DOLOMI-455701 format. One line per field, with one value per residue (C-alpha): residue number from 1; residue in one letter; x, y, z. Coordinates in nm, 2 decimals. Example, Ala and Ser with C-alpha at 12.3 -4.5 7.8 and 13.67 -1.06 7.14 Angstrom:
num [1 | 2] $
residu [A | S] $
u [1.23 | 1.37] $
v [-0.45 | -0.11] $
w [0.78 | 0.71] $
***
This chain:
num [1 | 2 | 3 | 4 | 5 | 6 | 7 | 8 | 9 | 10 | 11 | 12 | 13 | 14 | 15 | 16 | 17 | 18 | 19 | 20 | 21 | 22 | 23 | 24 | 25 | 26 | 27 | 28 | 29 | 30 | 31 | 32 | 33 | 34 | 35 | 36 | 37 | 38 | 39 | 40 | 41 | 42 | 43 | 44 | 45 | 46 | 47 | 48 | 49 | 50 | 51 | 52 | 53 | 54 | 55 | 56 | 57 | 58 | 59 | 60 | 61 | 62 | 63 | 64 | 65 | 66 | 67 | 68 | 69 | 70 | 71 | 72 | 73 | 74 | 75 | 76 | 77 | 78 | 79 | 80 | 81 | 82 | 83 | 84 | 85 | 86 | 87 | 88 | 89 | 90 | 91 | 92 | 93 | 94 | 95 | 96 | 97 | 98 | 99 | 100 | 101 | 102 | 103 | 104 | 105 | 106 | 107 | 108 | 109 | 110 | 111 | 112 | 113 | 114 | 115 | 116 | 117 | 118 | 119 | 120 | 121 | 122 | 123 | 124 | 125 | 126 | 127 | 128 | 129 | 130 | 131 | 132 | 133 | 134 | 135 | 136 | 137 | 138 | 139 | 140 | 141 | 142 | 143 | 144 | 145 | 146 | 147 | 148 | 149 | 150 | 151 | 152 | 153 | 154 | 155 | 156 | 157 | 158 | 159 | 160 | 161 | 162 | 163 | 164 | 165 | 166 | 167 | 168 | 169 | 170 | 171 | 172 | 173 | 174 | 175 | 176 | 177 | 178 | 179 | 180 | 181 | 182 | 183 | 184 | 185 | 186 | 187 | 188 | 189 | 190 | 191 | 192 | 193 | 194 | 195 | 196 | 197 | 198 | 199 | 200 | 201 | 202 | 203 | 204 | 205 | 206 | 207 | 208 | 209 | 210 | 211 | 212 | 213 | 214 | 215 | 216 | 217 | 218 | 219 | 220 | 221 | 222 | 223 | 224 | 225 | 226 | 227 | 228 | 229 | 230 | 231 | 232 | 233 | 234 | 235 | 236 | 237 | 238 | 239 | 240 | 241 | 242 | 243 | 244 | 245 | 246 | 247 | 248 | 249 | 250 | 251 | 252 | 253 | 254 | 255 | 256 | 257 | 258 | 259 | 260 | 261 | 262 | 263 | 264 | 265 | 266 | 267 | 268 | 269 | 270 | 271 | 272 | 273 | 274 | 275 | 276 | 277 | 278 | 279 | 280 | 281 | 282 | 283 | 284 | 285 | 286 | 287 | 288 | 289 | 290 | 291 | 292 | 293 | 294 | 295 | 296 | 297 | 298 | 299 | 300 | 301 | 302 | 303 | 304 | 305 | 306 | 307 | 308 | 309 | 310 | 311 | 312 | 313 | 314 | 315 | 316 | 317 | 318 | 319 | 320 | 321 | 322 | 323 | 324 | 325 | 326 | 327 | 328 | 329 | 330 | 331 | 332 | 333 | 334 | 335 | 336 | 337 | 338 | 339 | 340 | 341 | 342 | 343 | 344 | 345 | 346 | 347 | 348 | 349 | 350 | 351 | 352 | 353] $
residu [X | X | X | X | X | X | X | X | X | X | X | X | X | X | X | X | X | X | X | X | X | X | X | X | X | X | X | X | X | X | X | X | X | X | X | X | X | X | X | X | X | X | X | X | X | X | X | X | X | X | X | X | X | X | X | X | X | X | X | X | X | X | X | X | X | X | X | X | X | X | X | X | X | X | X | X | X | X | X | X | X | X | X | X | X | X | X | X | X | X | X | X | X | X | X | X | X | X | X | X | X | X | X | X | X | X | X | X | X | X | X | X | X | X | X | X | X | X | X | X | X | X | X | X | X | X | X | X | X | X | X | X | X | X | X | X | X | X | X | X | X | X | X | X | X | X | X | X | X | X | X | X | X | X | X | X | X | X | X | X | X | X | X | X | X | X | X | X | X | X | X | X | X | X | X | X | X | X | X | X | X | X | X | X | X | X | X | X | X | X | X | X | X | X | X | X | X | X | X | X | X | X | X | X | X | X | X | X | X | X | X | X | X | X | X | X | X | X | X | X | X | X | X | X | X | X | X | X | X | X | X | X | X | X | X | X | X | X | X | X | X | X | X | X | X | X | X | X | X | X | X | X | X | X | X | X | X | X | X | X | X | X | X | X | X | X | X | X | X | X | X | X | X | X | X | X | X | X | X | X | X | X | X | X | X | X | X | X | X | X | X | X | X | X | X | X | X | X | X | X | X | X | X | X | X | X | X | X | X | X | X | X | X | X | X | X | X | X | X | X | X | X | X | X | X | X | X | X | X | X | X | X | X | X | X | X | X | X | X | X | X | X | X | X | X | X | X | X | X | X | X | X | X] $
u [14.38 | 14.55 | 14.24 | 14.01 | 14.24 | 14.23 | 13.85 | 13.85 | 14.08 | 13.87 | 13.55 | 13.73 | 13.84 | 13.49 | 13.32 | 13.57 | 13.50 | 13.13 | 13.17 | 13.37 | 13.13 | 12.82 | 12.96 | 12.94 | 12.60 | 12.31 | 12.08 | 12.36 | 12.45 | 12.09 | 12.05 | 12.36 | 12.25 | 11.91 | 12.07 | 12.29 | 11.99 | 11.77 | 12.04 | 12.09 | 11.72 | 11.69 | 12.02 | 12.00 | 11.64 | 11.78 | 11.46 | 11.52 | 11.83 | 11.95 | 12.31 | 12.59 | 12.63 | 12.26 | 12.24 | 12.53 | 12.35 | 12.05 | 12.26 | 12.34 | 11.97 | 11.87 | 12.14 | 12.02 | 11.67 | 11.79 | 11.99 | 11.70 | 11.38 | 11.26 | 10.98 | 11.02 | 11.36 | 11.22 | 10.95 | 11.22 | 11.39 | 11.06 | 10.96 | 11.29 | 11.27 | 10.91 | 11.02 | 11.28 | 11.01 | 11.26 | 11.48 | 11.86 | 12.10 | 12.15 | 12.53 | 12.72 | 13.09 | 13.12 | 12.85 | 12.90 | 12.76 | 12.42 | 12.39 | 12.43 | 12.06 | 11.97 | 12.12 | 11.85 | 11.58 | 11.68 | 11.69 | 11.34 | 11.22 | 11.35 | 11.12 | 10.82 | 10.84 | 10.69 | 10.83 | 10.79 | 11.06 | 11.33 | 11.19 | 11.40 | 11.70 | 11.68 | 11.63 | 11.94 | 12.15 | 12.05 | 12.17 | 12.51 | 12.54 | 12.57 | 12.91 | 13.20 | 13.48 | 13.72 | 13.60 | 13.85 | 13.70 | 13.35 | 13.45 | 13.48 | 13.83 | 13.81 | 13.81 | 13.48 | 13.32 | 13.38 | 13.12 | 12.87 | 12.84 | 12.91 | 12.69 | 12.38 | 12.46 | 12.50 | 12.17 | 12.00 | 12.14 | 11.99 | 11.66 | 11.62 | 11.82 | 12.00 | 12.37 | 12.44 | 12.43 | 12.68 | 12.91 | 12.92 | 12.98 | 13.28 | 13.44 | 13.41 | 13.52 | 13.83 | 13.94 | 13.92 | 14.09 | 14.36 | 14.43 | 14.43 | 14.53 | 14.89 | 14.99 | 15.28 | 15.06 | 14.75 | 14.55 | 14.41 | 14.50 | 14.22 | 14.29 | 14.58 | 14.70 | 14.76 | 14.92 | 15.16 | 15.28 | 15.14 | 15.34 | 15.27 | 15.45 | 15.69 | 15.76 | 15.53 | 15.26 | 14.91 | 14.67 | 14.35 | 14.16 | 13.81 | 13.91 | 14.01 | 13.69 | 13.48 | 13.67 | 13.66 | 13.29 | 13.19 | 13.29 | 13.02 | 12.76 | 12.86 | 12.91 | 12.57 | 12.41 | 12.68 | 12.62 | 12.90 | 12.96 | 13.05 | 13.42 | 13.48 | 13.35 | 13.69 | 13.86 | 13.64 | 13.71 | 14.08 | 14.07 | 13.89 | 14.15 | 14.44 | 14.31 | 14.22 | 14.59 | 14.71 | 14.46 | 14.52 | 14.88 | 14.79 | 14.52 | 14.59 | 14.63 | 14.30 | 14.12 | 14.08 | 14.28 | 14.43 | 14.35 | 14.67 | 14.72 | 15.07 | 15.17 | 14.97 | 15.20 | 15.11 | 14.76 | 14.76 | 14.40 | 14.16 | 13.91 | 13.57 | 13.44 | 13.72 | 13.72 | 13.34 | 13.37 | 13.66 | 13.45 | 13.16 | 13.37 | 13.58 | 13.28 | 13.10 | 13.40 | 13.40 | 13.02 | 13.05 | 13.35 | 13.59 | 13.81 | 13.94 | 13.75 | 14.05 | 14.26 | 14.01 | 13.76 | 13.99 | 14.05 | 13.67 | 13.60 | 13.87 | 13.76 | 13.39 | 13.47 | 13.64 | 13.34 | 13.10 | 13.29 | 13.30 | 12.93 | 12.85 | 12.56 | 12.34 | 12.42 | 12.68 | 12.96 | 13.26 | 13.61 | 13.46 | 13.66 | 13.47 | 13.42 | 13.77 | 13.97 | 14.27 | 14.39 | 14.35 | 14.33 | 14.03 | 13.89 | 13.66 | 13.35 | 13.39 | 13.11 | 12.90 | 12.58 | 12.78 | 12.97 | 12.64 | 12.57 | 12.91 | 12.85 | 12.51 | 12.67 | 12.93 | 12.68 | 12.46 | 12.74 | 12.87 | 12.52 | 12.55 | 12.88] $
v [12.57 | 12.30 | 12.29 | 12.23 | 11.95 | 11.80 | 11.78 | 11.64 | 11.36 | 11.29 | 11.27 | 11.03 | 10.79 | 10.82 | 10.72 | 10.43 | 10.31 | 10.32 | 10.12 | 9.85 | 9.83 | 9.82 | 9.53 | 9.31 | 9.41 | 9.17 | 9.43 | 9.55 | 9.19 | 9.11 | 9.45 | 9.40 | 9.04 | 9.16 | 9.42 | 9.16 | 8.93 | 9.20 | 9.31 | 8.96 | 8.90 | 9.23 | 9.18 | 8.83 | 8.69 | 8.38 | 8.18 | 8.08 | 7.86 | 7.57 | 7.57 | 7.56 | 7.93 | 8.00 | 7.69 | 7.81 | 8.14 | 7.95 | 7.75 | 8.10 | 8.21 | 7.89 | 7.94 | 8.30 | 8.16 | 7.90 | 8.16 | 8.41 | 8.21 | 8.46 | 8.28 | 8.51 | 8.36 | 8.01 | 8.12 | 8.25 | 7.91 | 7.72 | 7.95 | 7.88 | 7.50 | 7.49 | 7.68 | 7.40 | 7.13 | 6.99 | 6.85 | 6.79 | 7.00 | 6.95 | 6.98 | 6.71 | 6.79 | 6.85 | 6.61 | 6.67 | 7.02 | 6.86 | 6.81 | 7.17 | 7.25 | 6.93 | 7.06 | 7.33 | 7.09 | 6.86 | 7.14 | 7.24 | 6.88 | 6.85 | 7.14 | 7.05 | 6.67 | 6.65 | 6.35 | 6.50 | 6.76 | 6.49 | 6.23 | 6.32 | 6.38 | 6.05 | 5.86 | 6.04 | 5.97 | 5.61 | 5.58 | 5.73 | 5.48 | 5.20 | 5.34 | 5.19 | 5.36 | 5.59 | 5.96 | 6.08 | 5.84 | 5.97 | 6.33 | 6.43 | 6.56 | 6.92 | 7.07 | 7.25 | 6.90 | 6.88 | 7.15 | 7.08 | 6.71 | 6.54 | 6.77 | 6.66 | 6.29 | 6.37 | 6.55 | 6.26 | 6.02 | 6.23 | 6.27 | 5.90 | 5.73 | 5.52 | 5.46 | 5.40 | 5.77 | 5.84 | 5.56 | 5.69 | 6.05 | 5.95 | 5.74 | 6.01 | 6.29 | 6.13 | 5.99 | 6.34 | 6.50 | 6.24 | 6.35 | 6.72 | 6.80 | 6.92 | 6.80 | 7.04 | 7.35 | 7.23 | 7.34 | 7.21 | 7.23 | 7.30 | 6.98 | 6.75 | 6.99 | 7.25 | 7.00 | 6.85 | 7.13 | 7.48 | 7.76 | 8.12 | 8.39 | 8.41 | 8.03 | 7.94 | 7.68 | 7.76 | 7.73 | 7.90 | 8.09 | 8.01 | 7.65 | 7.62 | 7.80 | 7.54 | 7.26 | 7.43 | 7.54 | 7.18 | 7.07 | 7.25 | 7.14 | 6.77 | 6.77 | 6.93 | 6.61 | 6.34 | 6.14 | 6.22 | 5.85 | 5.80 | 5.71 | 5.98 | 6.26 | 6.33 | 6.33 | 6.62 | 6.80 | 6.75 | 6.88 | 7.19 | 7.25 | 7.20 | 7.44 | 7.70 | 7.70 | 7.75 | 8.02 | 8.22 | 8.26 | 8.38 | 8.64 | 8.98 | 9.29 | 9.42 | 9.10 | 8.94 | 8.66 | 8.69 | 8.47 | 8.27 | 8.17 | 8.07 | 8.39 | 8.69 | 8.92 | 8.78 | 8.93 | 9.16 | 9.28 | 9.13 | 8.85 | 8.82 | 8.48 | 8.28 | 8.51 | 8.46 | 8.08 | 8.09 | 8.31 | 8.07 | 7.77 | 7.94 | 8.09 | 7.76 | 7.59 | 7.83 | 7.80 | 7.43 | 7.40 | 7.26 | 7.57 | 7.77 | 8.09 | 8.28 | 8.20 | 8.23 | 8.49 | 8.78 | 8.63 | 8.60 | 8.95 | 9.10 | 8.92 | 8.99 | 9.36 | 9.35 | 9.17 | 9.41 | 9.70 | 9.53 | 9.56 | 9.86 | 10.10 | 9.88 | 9.55 | 9.40 | 9.21 | 9.36 | 9.21 | 8.87 | 8.67 | 8.57 | 8.21 | 8.05 | 7.74 | 7.93 | 8.26 | 8.57 | 8.94 | 9.08 | 9.43 | 9.61 | 9.59 | 9.21 | 8.99 | 8.69 | 8.54 | 8.27 | 8.55 | 8.67 | 8.31 | 8.28 | 8.61 | 8.50 | 8.18 | 8.38 | 8.62 | 8.33 | 8.20 | 8.54 | 8.61 | 8.32 | 8.45] $
w [13.03 | 13.25 | 13.47 | 13.17 | 13.04 | 13.39 | 13.39 | 13.04 | 13.15 | 13.45 | 13.24 | 12.99 | 13.27 | 13.43 | 13.11 | 13.05 | 13.40 | 13.33 | 13.01 | 13.19 | 13.47 | 13.24 | 13.04 | 13.34 | 13.46 | 13.40 | 13.24 | 13.01 | 12.91 | 12.82 | 12.64 | 12.42 | 12.34 | 12.24 | 12.02 | 11.85 | 11.80 | 11.66 | 11.42 | 11.29 | 11.23 | 11.04 | 10.85 | 10.72 | 10.74 | 10.91 | 10.90 | 10.54 | 10.59 | 10.80 | 10.68 | 10.94 | 10.95 | 11.03 | 11.26 | 11.46 | 11.51 | 11.65 | 11.89 | 12.04 | 12.03 | 12.21 | 12.47 | 12.52 | 12.59 | 12.84 | 13.02 | 13.05 | 13.01 | 12.76 | 12.57 | 12.26 | 12.20 | 12.22 | 11.98 | 11.75 | 11.75 | 11.70 | 11.41 | 11.24 | 11.30 | 11.17 | 10.86 | 10.80 | 10.87 | 11.13 | 10.85 | 10.90 | 10.70 | 10.33 | 10.29 | 10.10 | 10.12 | 10.50 | 10.62 | 10.99 | 10.93 | 10.88 | 11.25 | 11.35 | 11.31 | 11.49 | 11.81 | 11.84 | 11.73 | 12.02 | 12.27 | 12.17 | 12.18 | 12.54 | 12.63 | 12.43 | 12.39 | 12.04 | 11.86 | 11.51 | 11.61 | 11.60 | 11.37 | 11.07 | 11.28 | 11.44 | 11.12 | 10.97 | 11.28 | 11.27 | 10.91 | 11.02 | 11.31 | 11.06 | 10.94 | 11.12 | 10.92 | 11.11 | 11.15 | 10.89 | 10.62 | 10.70 | 10.61 | 10.98 | 10.90 | 11.00 | 11.34 | 11.30 | 11.30 | 11.67 | 11.73 | 11.46 | 11.50 | 11.84 | 12.06 | 11.86 | 11.94 | 12.31 | 12.30 | 12.12 | 12.37 | 12.65 | 12.47 | 12.40 | 12.67 | 12.41 | 12.46 | 12.10 | 12.01 | 12.29 | 12.18 | 11.83 | 11.94 | 12.17 | 11.90 | 11.63 | 11.86 | 12.00 | 11.66 | 11.51 | 11.81 | 11.78 | 11.42 | 11.49 | 11.85 | 11.92 | 12.26 | 12.28 | 12.21 | 12.39 | 12.08 | 11.75 | 11.39 | 11.15 | 10.94 | 10.85 | 10.58 | 10.85 | 11.07 | 10.82 | 10.60 | 10.68 | 10.84 | 10.90 | 10.71 | 11.01 | 11.00 | 11.29 | 11.33 | 11.20 | 11.49 | 11.38 | 11.64 | 11.53 | 11.46 | 11.82 | 11.92 | 11.74 | 11.94 | 12.28 | 12.25 | 12.17 | 12.52 | 12.72 | 12.46 | 12.51 | 12.89 | 12.95 | 12.82 | 12.88 | 13.20 | 13.45 | 13.50 | 13.14 | 13.12 | 12.86 | 13.08 | 13.25 | 12.91 | 12.80 | 13.12 | 13.08 | 12.72 | 12.84 | 13.11 | 12.88 | 12.62 | 12.89 | 13.00 | 12.65 | 12.57 | 12.89 | 12.79 | 12.44 | 12.52 | 12.37 | 12.59 | 12.46 | 12.57 | 12.23 | 12.06 | 11.72 | 11.42 | 11.45 | 11.81 | 11.73 | 11.55 | 11.66 | 11.47 | 11.13 | 11.15 | 11.45 | 11.44 | 11.70 | 11.61 | 11.77 | 11.66 | 11.82 | 12.12 | 12.17 | 12.16 | 12.41 | 12.64 | 12.62 | 12.70 | 12.97 | 13.15 | 13.13 | 13.28 | 13.57 | 13.62 | 13.64 | 13.86 | 13.60 | 13.57 | 13.87 | 13.91 | 14.05 | 13.75 | 13.46 | 13.58 | 13.49 | 13.15 | 13.08 | 13.21 | 12.99 | 12.68 | 12.74 | 12.78 | 12.44 | 12.28 | 12.44 | 12.29 | 11.95 | 11.91 | 11.69 | 11.72 | 11.50 | 11.68 | 11.45 | 11.62 | 11.45 | 11.40 | 11.30 | 11.04 | 10.73 | 10.62 | 10.60 | 10.68 | 10.82 | 10.96 | 10.74 | 10.78 | 10.97 | 10.95 | 11.20 | 10.97 | 10.91 | 11.06 | 10.98 | 11.12 | 11.31 | 11.48 | 11.63 | 11.74 | 11.91 | 12.08 | 12.22 | 12.34 | 12.53 | 12.68 | 12.80 | 13.02 | 13.13 | 13.25 | 13.49 | 13.63] $
***
């Protein structure tokens, strides 16, 4: 009986070791990303929408293509963009969201160089450049805006060679960051309501995980296209480094982060969308020499292992918080299309490690 139990334990540890090893193998990473992408196509028919949720998913699909060179993934993005007739988003309340789809249009344009792909986007951006009001007065007053808006302007600046897009981006980004960044915590609030008055049930600050994921994931998408000689380039690097220090100290023992980074006990279940955005930004920082590999590679490996294990048999990325503006309870079966997008972004950079 003891001998049988011994062999059972040996097999359990052997299988666990295989899982951990497989999660970091190139073929396994691509396979799980393919699985997640296939699930999302089947689950949500994403070609019919260009809202921020679907557009975030396609930022992940495009990153997957750029990491692997798989032409089918590029074709998937082009099919979606053609279905949208290359139009910007159509949201009125959170207007920065309208640029989320533009990011993928621009990345396709930089491959195919067909002017029609960015014609509508450029006209819309030019109309925004005329506005000189502070970011907060232009409805860029929520942390998500850092991801959905500024990267599109960095890409347009790269695509056209025109500095005015870069200047607008830098002004809006750092104004919004000035509103919402907590220097003591090295993290962002979701909005001014969270900064001024909100506390967790345990009386702690409300520092939403996915909100900080939006902010942190914006940095790779900006720095990929921002000229290194731009005076703001070191500021973005510094912000990534500051957030990385804070997040390293808040990572859960299971590899994931909790929905409130300041109070993990309030909602103790893991959360995959914020975790995936963090993995994307941390891995990108390592890959581009901005973050120390010795310090942050273990953080990335541990988090990616958790994300890899969060994908169920169908390809759904579990433990993803639903649409919200603040921390809330998360169950294993929770997921959204943008969670898949964040996962694909993370995988695209882990592949390069």
